[in-house]
N, C-alpha and C positions, 0 to 999 in steps of 0.2 A: 504494500500500500504506500509505503514511503516513496518508492520510485515513481509511481503513477501520480501521486500528489505533487512531488517535486517537479516533474515534467510539466504537469498542467499549470501550476502556479508560475513557474519560470517562463513558459511560453506566453501565458496571459500577461505577465508584467512586461515582457519584451514586445509583445504585440501592441499593447497600449502605448509604450514609449515610442516605438517607431511610427505608429499611426499618428500620434500627436505631433511628432516632428514633421511628418509629411503634410498633415493638415495645416500646420502653422506656416510652413514654407510655401504651400500653394495659396494660402490666404494673402500672403504678401507679394507673391510674384505671379504675374498673369500668364507667362509662358510655361507650358508643361515641361519642356526640356530643361529650362533653367531651374524650375522647382525641383526636379529630380536631381540635378547636379548640386543644388543647395542642400538637399538631404544627405547626399554622399559627403559633401564638404563639411557638414555639421559634425559628423562622426570623426572625420579625419582631423579637423581643427581641434576638437576637444581632446583627442588622443595625443596630438602633438603638444598642446598646451599642458597636458598632464605630465608628459615627459620633460618638458622644459622646466616646470616647477620642481619635479623630482631631481633633475640634474643640477639646476642652479642652487637650490636650497639644500641639496644632499639629504633629502628625506624620501619617504616612501608613501606618505599620506596624500601626495598630489594626485595619485591614481584614482581618487574618488570622483574626479571630474571627467574621467574617461568612462563613457557608458558601456563600452565593450568589456573593460576590466571589471567594472562594478557588476555587470550581469554575470560574468564568469564566476565571480566570487559568490554571488547570491545563488546561482545554480549549484555550485559546489556544496554550499551549506544545505540547500534543499535536498540534494541527492545523498548527503551524508559523506561526502568526500573530505579528505584532509585539507584544511585551509592552506593557502599559500603562506610560505614562511615569513615573508616580509610584506608590508603593505597593510592597508585597512582591512578590517574584518567584515563579515557579512552584514552586520547591523549598520555600520557606518556607510557601507555601499548602498544598502536599502534606503537609508535616510537620504543619501545624495540622489538616488533615482526618484524618490518621492518629491524632493525639492525641484528636480528637473521637470517632472510631470506638472507640478503646481505652477512653475514658471511658464511652461508652454501653454497651460490652460489659461493663465492670466493674459498672456499675449494674444491668444486666440479669442478670448472673450472681449478684449479691448478692440481688436480689429473687426470682428464680426458683431455687428449690432442688429438686433432683431428689428424688423420693420413691419408695422401693421398695415395691411392693405385694406382700405375701406372701399367697398364697391357701392 
Protein backbone atom coordinates (compact mmCIF):
# COMPACT_ATOMS: atom_id res chain seq x y z
CA UNK A 1 0.00 0.00 0.00
CA UNK A 2 2.87 2.34 0.67
CA UNK A 3 4.13 2.05 -2.89
CA UNK A 4 0.72 2.80 -4.43
CA UNK A 5 0.07 5.67 -2.07
CA UNK A 6 3.51 7.16 -2.69
CA UNK A 7 3.18 6.92 -6.47
CA UNK A 8 -0.31 8.43 -6.44
CA UNK A 9 0.52 11.34 -4.13
CA UNK A 10 3.82 12.05 -5.86
CA UNK A 11 2.26 12.15 -9.32
CA UNK A 12 -0.63 14.24 -8.03
CA UNK A 13 1.73 16.83 -6.57
CA UNK A 14 3.90 16.85 -9.71
CA UNK A 15 0.86 17.16 -12.00
CA UNK A 16 -0.50 20.11 -10.01
CA UNK A 17 2.88 21.83 -10.07
CA UNK A 18 3.51 21.43 -13.80
CA UNK A 19 -0.09 22.31 -14.65
CA UNK A 20 0.07 25.55 -12.69
CA UNK A 21 3.38 26.48 -14.31
CA UNK A 22 1.87 25.83 -17.75
CA UNK A 23 -1.35 27.74 -16.97
CA UNK A 24 0.52 30.70 -15.56
CA UNK A 25 2.91 30.91 -18.50
CA UNK A 26 0.09 30.62 -21.02
CA UNK A 27 -1.88 33.33 -19.19
CA UNK A 28 0.98 35.78 -19.64
CA UNK A 29 2.13 34.81 -23.13
CA UNK A 30 -0.21 34.76 -26.12
CA UNK A 31 1.83 32.49 -28.39
CA UNK A 32 1.67 28.78 -27.69
CA UNK A 33 5.27 28.03 -28.69
CA UNK A 34 6.65 30.78 -26.47
CA UNK A 35 4.51 29.58 -23.55
CA UNK A 36 5.90 26.05 -23.96
CA UNK A 37 9.44 27.38 -24.05
CA UNK A 38 8.71 29.45 -20.95
CA UNK A 39 7.62 26.33 -19.06
CA UNK A 40 10.84 24.58 -20.01
CA UNK A 41 12.91 27.64 -19.14
CA UNK A 42 11.16 27.92 -15.77
CA UNK A 43 12.51 24.58 -14.61
CA UNK A 44 15.99 25.11 -16.07
CA UNK A 45 16.36 28.60 -14.59
CA UNK A 46 15.29 27.48 -11.12
CA UNK A 47 17.67 24.50 -11.28
CA UNK A 48 20.50 26.80 -12.34
CA UNK A 49 19.69 29.33 -9.64
CA UNK A 50 19.71 26.56 -7.03
CA UNK A 51 23.15 25.42 -8.14
CA UNK A 52 24.45 28.98 -8.12
CA UNK A 53 23.23 29.46 -4.55
CA UNK A 54 24.77 26.14 -3.52
CA UNK A 55 28.15 26.90 -5.09
CA UNK A 56 28.47 30.56 -4.12
CA UNK A 57 27.37 30.12 -0.51
CA UNK A 58 28.84 26.59 -0.17
CA UNK A 59 25.61 25.20 1.24
CA UNK A 60 23.20 22.43 0.26
CA UNK A 61 19.88 24.01 1.21
CA UNK A 62 19.76 26.05 -2.02
CA UNK A 63 18.36 22.97 -3.73
CA UNK A 64 14.91 23.65 -2.28
CA UNK A 65 14.23 26.13 -5.08
CA UNK A 66 14.89 23.43 -7.68
CA UNK A 67 11.48 21.79 -8.30
CA UNK A 68 13.07 18.68 -9.81
CA UNK A 69 15.27 18.03 -6.80
CA UNK A 70 12.45 18.86 -4.40
CA UNK A 71 10.09 16.39 -6.08
CA UNK A 72 12.85 13.74 -6.16
CA UNK A 73 13.28 14.11 -2.40
CA UNK A 74 9.52 14.04 -1.78
CA UNK A 75 9.06 10.95 -3.94
CA UNK A 76 11.92 9.23 -2.16
CA UNK A 77 10.27 9.91 1.21
CA UNK A 78 6.86 8.77 -0.03
CA UNK A 79 8.29 5.54 -1.41
CA UNK A 80 10.37 4.84 1.69
CA UNK A 81 13.80 5.26 0.10
CA UNK A 82 16.88 6.47 1.93
CA UNK A 83 17.10 10.28 1.81
CA UNK A 84 19.99 11.97 0.03
CA UNK A 85 22.91 12.43 2.39
CA UNK A 86 23.24 16.15 1.83
CA UNK A 87 20.66 18.79 1.20
CA UNK A 88 17.18 19.54 2.44
CA UNK A 89 14.89 16.82 3.70
CA UNK A 90 11.43 15.91 2.42
CA UNK A 91 9.54 18.27 4.71
CA UNK A 92 11.53 21.32 3.60
CA UNK A 93 11.11 20.30 -0.03
CA UNK A 94 7.36 19.84 0.46
CA UNK A 95 7.09 23.29 2.00
CA UNK A 96 9.03 24.80 -0.92
CA UNK A 97 6.73 23.09 -3.45
CA UNK A 98 3.69 24.36 -1.54
CA UNK A 99 5.10 27.89 -1.56
CA UNK A 100 5.76 27.56 -5.31
CA UNK A 101 2.17 26.39 -5.88
CA UNK A 102 0.78 29.23 -3.75
CA UNK A 103 2.86 31.78 -5.67
CA UNK A 104 1.73 30.41 -9.02
CA UNK A 105 -1.89 30.48 -7.88
CA UNK A 106 -1.52 34.09 -6.71
CA UNK A 107 -0.02 35.11 -10.06
CA UNK A 108 -2.73 33.23 -11.94
CA UNK A 109 -5.53 34.76 -9.88
CA UNK A 110 -4.09 38.24 -10.38
CA UNK A 111 -3.85 37.81 -14.12
CA UNK A 112 -7.20 36.09 -14.71
CA UNK A 113 -10.08 38.14 -13.46
CA UNK A 114 -13.58 36.77 -13.74
CA UNK A 115 -15.89 38.73 -15.98
CA UNK A 116 -19.65 38.64 -15.62
CA UNK A 117 -21.49 38.62 -18.92
CA UNK A 118 -24.85 40.34 -18.76
CA UNK A 119 -27.19 39.58 -21.61
